[in-house]
DSSP file (Angstrom, degrees, kcal/mol; ACC not computed):
  #  RESIDUE AA STRUCTURE BP1 BP2  ACC     N-H-->O    O-->H-N    N-H-->O    O-->H-N    TCO  KAPPA ALPHA  PHI   PSI    X-CA   Y-CA   Z-CA
    1    1 A M              0   0    0      0, 0.0     2,-0.6     0, 0.0     0, 0.0   0.000 360.0 360.0 360.0 141.5  -24.8   11.1   26.4
    2    2 A N        -     0   0    0      2,-0.0     2,-0.5     0, 0.0     0, 0.0  -0.929 360.0-167.2-111.3 112.0  -21.2   10.5   25.7
    3    3 A H        -     0   0    0     -2,-0.6     2,-0.2     1,-0.0     0, 0.0  -0.856  16.0-133.5-102.0 130.5  -19.5   13.3   23.6
    4    4 A A        -     0   0    0     -2,-0.5     5,-0.1     1,-0.1    -2,-0.0  -0.478  27.4-102.9 -78.6 150.4  -16.1   12.6   22.1
    5    5 A E    >   -     0   0    0     -2,-0.2     3,-1.5     1,-0.1     4,-0.1  -0.409  31.0-116.2 -65.6 148.4  -13.3   15.1   22.4
    6    6 A P  G >  S+     0   0    0      0, 0.0     3,-1.2     0, 0.0    -1,-0.1   0.849 117.3  54.4 -56.5 -34.7  -12.8   17.2   19.2
    7    7 A S  G 3  S+     0   0    0      1,-0.2    -2,-0.0     0, 0.0    -3,-0.0   0.661 100.3  61.9 -74.3 -14.2   -9.3   15.6   18.9
    8    8 A A  G <  S+     0   0    0     -3,-1.5    -1,-0.2     2,-0.0     3,-0.1   0.308  74.5 126.5 -93.1   8.2  -10.8   12.1   19.0
    9    9 A Q    <   -     0   0    0     -3,-1.2     3,-0.1    -4,-0.1    -4,-0.0  -0.396  68.3-106.4 -65.2 141.3  -12.8   12.7   15.8
   10   10 A P        -     0   0    0      0, 0.0    -1,-0.1     0, 0.0    -2,-0.0  -0.314  40.6 -96.5 -66.4 153.8  -12.3   10.0   13.2
   11   11 A Q        -     0   0    0      1,-0.1     2,-0.1    -3,-0.1     5,-0.0  -0.346  39.0-112.3 -66.3 149.1  -10.3   10.9   10.1
   12   12 A T    >>  -     0   0    0      1,-0.1     4,-1.1    -3,-0.1     3,-0.7  -0.418  30.4-107.4 -74.5 161.8  -12.2   11.9    7.1
   13   13 A L  T 34 S+     0   0    0      1,-0.2     3,-0.3     2,-0.2    -1,-0.1   0.851 120.6  56.3 -59.2 -34.6  -12.0    9.6    4.1
   14   14 A E  T 34 S+     0   0    0      1,-0.2    -1,-0.2     4,-0.0     4,-0.1   0.834 108.1  47.7 -66.8 -31.7   -9.7   12.0    2.3
   15   15 A A  T <4 S+     0   0    0     -3,-0.7    -1,-0.2     2,-0.1    -2,-0.2   0.652  92.7  94.5 -84.9 -16.5   -7.2   12.0    5.2
   16   16 A M  S  < S-     0   0    0     -4,-1.1     2,-0.1    -3,-0.3    -4,-0.0  -0.477  89.2 -99.2 -76.6 146.3   -7.1    8.2    5.5
   17   17 A P        -     0   0    0      0, 0.0     2,-0.3     0, 0.0    -1,-0.1  -0.433  37.8-123.7 -66.3 136.2   -4.3    6.3    3.7
   18   18 A R        -     0   0    0     -2,-0.1    42,-3.2    -4,-0.1     2,-0.4  -0.626  23.1-148.2 -82.0 137.1   -5.6    4.8    0.4
   19   19 A L  E     -A   59   0A   0     -2,-0.3     2,-0.4    40,-0.2    40,-0.2  -0.878   3.9-151.4-109.8 139.0   -5.1    1.1    0.1
   20   20 A L  E     -A   58   0A   0     38,-3.5    38,-3.1    -2,-0.4     2,-0.1  -0.886   9.2-140.4-108.2 137.1   -4.4   -0.7   -3.2
   21   21 A R    >>  -     0   0    0     -2,-0.4     4,-1.9    36,-0.2     3,-0.7  -0.459  39.5 -90.4 -86.1 169.3   -5.4   -4.3   -3.9
   22   22 A L  H 3> S+     0   0    0     34,-0.3     4,-2.8     1,-0.3     5,-0.2   0.855 123.1  54.4 -54.1 -46.8   -3.1   -6.6   -5.9
   23   23 A P  H 3> S+     0   0    0      0, 0.0     4,-2.0     0, 0.0    -1,-0.3   0.892 111.0  47.1 -57.6 -37.1   -4.4   -5.9   -9.4
   24   24 A A  H <> S+     0   0    0     -3,-0.7     4,-2.5     2,-0.2    -2,-0.2   0.870 111.5  51.1 -70.5 -36.2   -3.8   -2.1   -8.8
   25   25 A V  H  X S+     0   0    0     -4,-1.9     4,-2.2     2,-0.2     6,-0.3   0.922 110.4  49.1 -65.0 -44.0   -0.3   -2.8   -7.4
   26   26 A L  H  X S+     0   0    0     -4,-2.8     4,-2.4     1,-0.2     5,-0.4   0.909 113.6  46.3 -62.3 -42.2    0.5   -4.9  -10.5
   27   27 A Q  H  < S+     0   0    0     -4,-2.0    -2,-0.2    -5,-0.2    -1,-0.2   0.905 113.7  48.3 -67.1 -41.4   -0.7   -2.2  -12.8
   28   28 A A  H  < S+     0   0    0     -4,-2.5    -2,-0.2     1,-0.2    -1,-0.2   0.840 123.1  31.6 -69.2 -33.2    1.1    0.6  -11.0
   29   29 A T  H  < S-     0   0    0     -4,-2.2    -2,-0.2    -5,-0.2    -1,-0.2   0.725  93.8-132.2 -98.5 -24.5    4.4   -1.2  -10.8
   30   30 A G     <  +     0   0    0     -4,-2.4     2,-0.2    -5,-0.3    -3,-0.1   0.580  63.3 133.1  79.1   9.2    4.4   -3.3  -14.0
   31   31 A L        -     0   0    0     -5,-0.4    -1,-0.3    -6,-0.3     2,-0.2  -0.517  58.2-115.2 -90.3 159.7    5.4   -6.3  -12.0
   32   32 A A     >  -     0   0    0     -2,-0.2     4,-2.2    -3,-0.1     3,-0.2  -0.560  29.6-110.3 -86.4 158.5    4.0   -9.8  -12.1
   33   33 A R  H  > S+     0   0    0      1,-0.2     4,-2.2     2,-0.2     5,-0.2   0.915 119.3  50.8 -54.7 -47.2    2.2  -11.3   -9.0
   34   34 A S  H  > S+     0   0    0      1,-0.2     4,-2.2     2,-0.2    -1,-0.2   0.855 108.9  52.1 -63.0 -34.9    5.0  -13.8   -8.4
   35   35 A T  H  > S+     0   0    0      2,-0.2     4,-2.9    -3,-0.2    -1,-0.2   0.906 107.5  51.7 -68.1 -41.9    7.6  -11.0   -8.6
   36   36 A V  H  X S+     0   0    0     -4,-2.2     4,-2.1     1,-0.2    -2,-0.2   0.943 113.8  43.4 -59.2 -48.2    5.8   -8.9   -6.0
   37   37 A Y  H  X S+     0   0    0     -4,-2.2     4,-1.9     2,-0.2    -1,-0.2   0.852 113.8  51.0 -70.0 -34.0    5.6  -11.8   -3.6
   38   38 A R  H  X S+     0   0    0     -4,-2.2     4,-1.6    -5,-0.2    -2,-0.2   0.935 111.7  47.4 -65.4 -45.2    9.2  -12.8   -4.2
   39   39 A M  H  <>S+     0   0    0     -4,-2.9     5,-3.1     1,-0.2     6,-0.8   0.851 109.1  54.2 -65.9 -34.2   10.4   -9.2   -3.6
   40   40 A M  H ><5S+     0   0    0     -4,-2.1     3,-1.2    -5,-0.2    -1,-0.2   0.918 107.8  50.3 -62.9 -42.3    8.3   -9.1   -0.4
   41   41 A A  H 3<5S+     0   0    0     -4,-1.9    -2,-0.2     1,-0.3    -1,-0.2   0.830 111.7  48.1 -64.3 -31.8   10.0  -12.2    0.8
   42   42 A E  T 3<5S-     0   0    0     -4,-1.6    -1,-0.3    -5,-0.1    -2,-0.2   0.446 113.9-121.7 -85.5  -1.1   13.4  -10.6    0.0
   43   43 A H  T < 5S+     0   0    0     -3,-1.2    -3,-0.2    -4,-0.3    -2,-0.1   0.832  83.5 114.4  61.5  35.5   12.2   -7.4    1.9
   44   44 A T      < +     0   0    0     -5,-3.1    -4,-0.2    -6,-0.1    -5,-0.1   0.290  67.9  53.6-113.7   6.7   12.7   -5.3   -1.3
   45   45 A F  S    S-     0   0    0     -6,-0.8    -2,-0.1    -5,-0.1    -1,-0.1  -0.989  99.0 -89.6-138.1 145.4    9.0   -4.5   -1.8
   46   46 A P        -     0   0    0      0, 0.0    -2,-0.1     0, 0.0    -6,-0.1  -0.206  42.5-119.2 -57.1 141.7    6.6   -2.9    0.7
   47   47 A A        -     0   0    0      1,-0.1    12,-0.4    -4,-0.1     2,-0.1  -0.520  29.7-116.9 -77.5 147.9    4.7   -5.3    2.9
   48   48 A P        -     0   0    0      0, 0.0     2,-0.4     0, 0.0    10,-0.2  -0.314  19.3-116.9 -80.0 169.2    0.9   -5.3    2.6
   49   49 A V  E     -B   57   0B   0      8,-3.8     8,-2.0    -2,-0.1     2,-0.5  -0.904  29.2-118.3-104.2 132.7   -1.6   -4.5    5.4
   50   50 A K  E     +B   56   0B   0     -2,-0.4     6,-0.3     6,-0.2     3,-0.1  -0.608  34.6 174.0 -74.8 123.0   -3.9   -7.2    6.5
   51   51 A L  E     -     0   0B   0      4,-2.9     2,-0.3    -2,-0.5     5,-0.2   0.772  64.8 -18.9 -97.8 -34.8   -7.5   -6.2    5.8
   52   52 A A  E >  S-B   55   0B   0      3,-1.7     3,-1.1     1,-0.0    -1,-0.3  -0.862  89.8 -67.0-157.1-174.2   -9.3   -9.4    6.7
   53   53 A K  T 3  S+     0   0    0      1,-0.3    -3,-0.0    -2,-0.3     3,-0.0   0.879 133.5  13.9 -55.5 -40.9   -8.6  -13.1    7.2
   54   54 A R  T 3  S+     0   0    0     -4,-0.0     2,-0.4     2,-0.0    -1,-0.3  -0.068 113.5  86.4-127.4  33.9   -7.8  -13.6    3.5
   55   55 A A  E <   +B   52   0B   0     -3,-1.1    -4,-2.9     2,-0.0    -3,-1.7  -0.998  44.7 174.4-139.3 134.7   -7.4  -10.1    2.2
   56   56 A V  E     -B   50   0B   0     -2,-0.4   -34,-0.3    -6,-0.3     2,-0.3  -0.906   6.1-170.3-131.6 162.3   -4.5   -7.7    2.0
   57   57 A G  E     -B   49   0B   0     -8,-2.0    -8,-3.8    -2,-0.3     2,-0.4  -0.983  19.1-127.1-148.3 155.0   -3.9   -4.3    0.6
   58   58 A W  E     -A   20   0A   0    -38,-3.1   -38,-3.5    -2,-0.3     2,-0.3  -0.850  30.5-109.5-105.5 140.4   -0.8   -2.1    0.0
   59   59 A R  E  >  -A   19   0A   0     -2,-0.4     4,-2.2   -12,-0.4   -40,-0.2  -0.511  22.9-137.1 -66.3 129.4   -0.6    1.5    1.2
   60   60 A H  H  > S+     0   0    0    -42,-3.2     4,-2.7    -2,-0.3     5,-0.2   0.901 103.7  52.3 -54.5 -44.9   -0.7    3.8   -1.8
   61   61 A D  H  > S+     0   0    0    -43,-0.3     4,-2.6     1,-0.2    -1,-0.2   0.872 107.5  51.7 -62.9 -37.9    2.1    5.9   -0.4
   62   62 A D  H  > S+     0   0    0     -3,-0.2     4,-2.2     2,-0.2    -1,-0.2   0.926 112.9  44.4 -64.3 -44.3    4.4    2.9    0.2
   63   63 A V  H  X S+     0   0    0     -4,-2.2     4,-2.7     2,-0.2    -2,-0.2   0.904 113.8  50.8 -66.8 -41.2    3.9    1.7   -3.4
   64   64 A R  H  X S+     0   0    0     -4,-2.7     4,-2.8    -5,-0.2    -2,-0.2   0.921 111.1  47.9 -63.2 -44.1    4.4    5.2   -4.8
   65   65 A Q  H  X S+     0   0    0     -4,-2.6     4,-1.3     2,-0.2    -1,-0.2   0.901 112.3  49.4 -63.4 -40.7    7.6    5.7   -2.7
   66   66 A W  H  < S+     0   0    0     -4,-2.2     4,-0.4     2,-0.2     3,-0.3   0.932 113.0  47.1 -63.0 -45.3    8.9    2.3   -3.9
   67   67 A T  H >< S+     0   0    0     -4,-2.7     3,-1.3     1,-0.2    -2,-0.2   0.913 110.6  51.6 -62.8 -43.9    8.1    3.2   -7.5
   68   68 A N  H 3< S+     0   0    0     -4,-2.8    -1,-0.2     1,-0.3    -2,-0.2   0.760 105.7  57.1 -65.9 -23.9    9.7    6.7   -7.2
   69   69 A G  T 3< S+     0   0    0     -4,-1.3    -1,-0.3    -3,-0.3    -2,-0.2   0.540  87.5  97.8 -83.8  -7.0   12.9    5.1   -5.8
   70   70 A R  S <  S-     0   0    0     -3,-1.3     2,-0.0    -4,-0.4    -3,-0.0  -0.511  87.7 -97.4 -80.9 149.2   13.4    2.8   -8.9
   71   71 A P        -     0   0    0      0, 0.0    -1,-0.1     0, 0.0    -2,-0.1  -0.375  24.9-149.4 -62.4 144.2   15.8    3.8  -11.7
   72   72 A T  S    S+     0   0    0      1,-0.1     2,-0.3    -4,-0.1    -2,-0.0   0.675  78.3  34.6 -91.2 -18.7   14.0    5.5  -14.6
   73   73 A T  S    S-     0   0    0      2,-0.0     2,-0.3     0, 0.0    -1,-0.1  -0.956  76.2-129.5-133.0 153.7   16.4    4.2  -17.3
   74   74 A S              0   0    0     -2,-0.3    -2,-0.0     1,-0.1     0, 0.0  -0.680 360.0 360.0 -97.9 157.4   18.4    1.1  -17.7
   75   75 A R              0   0    0     -2,-0.3    -1,-0.1     0, 0.0    -2,-0.0   0.418 360.0 360.0 -97.0 360.0   22.1    1.0  -18.5
């Protein structure tokens, strides 16, 4: 039998970073799809994490930090 060390236990689902798919990112930010991808190309929006060959997701914390860093009022 192979017993894993206690420190090698996998993270619980609650401790794992939550990933958002594109529709959730668009809803959370109020941006259009084209704007998100343009801003990613300009390095002004968080990069996604590759989930599979044709699937990506954004870390919830990255999107939240980006949103919190935006101005709340316009001049």
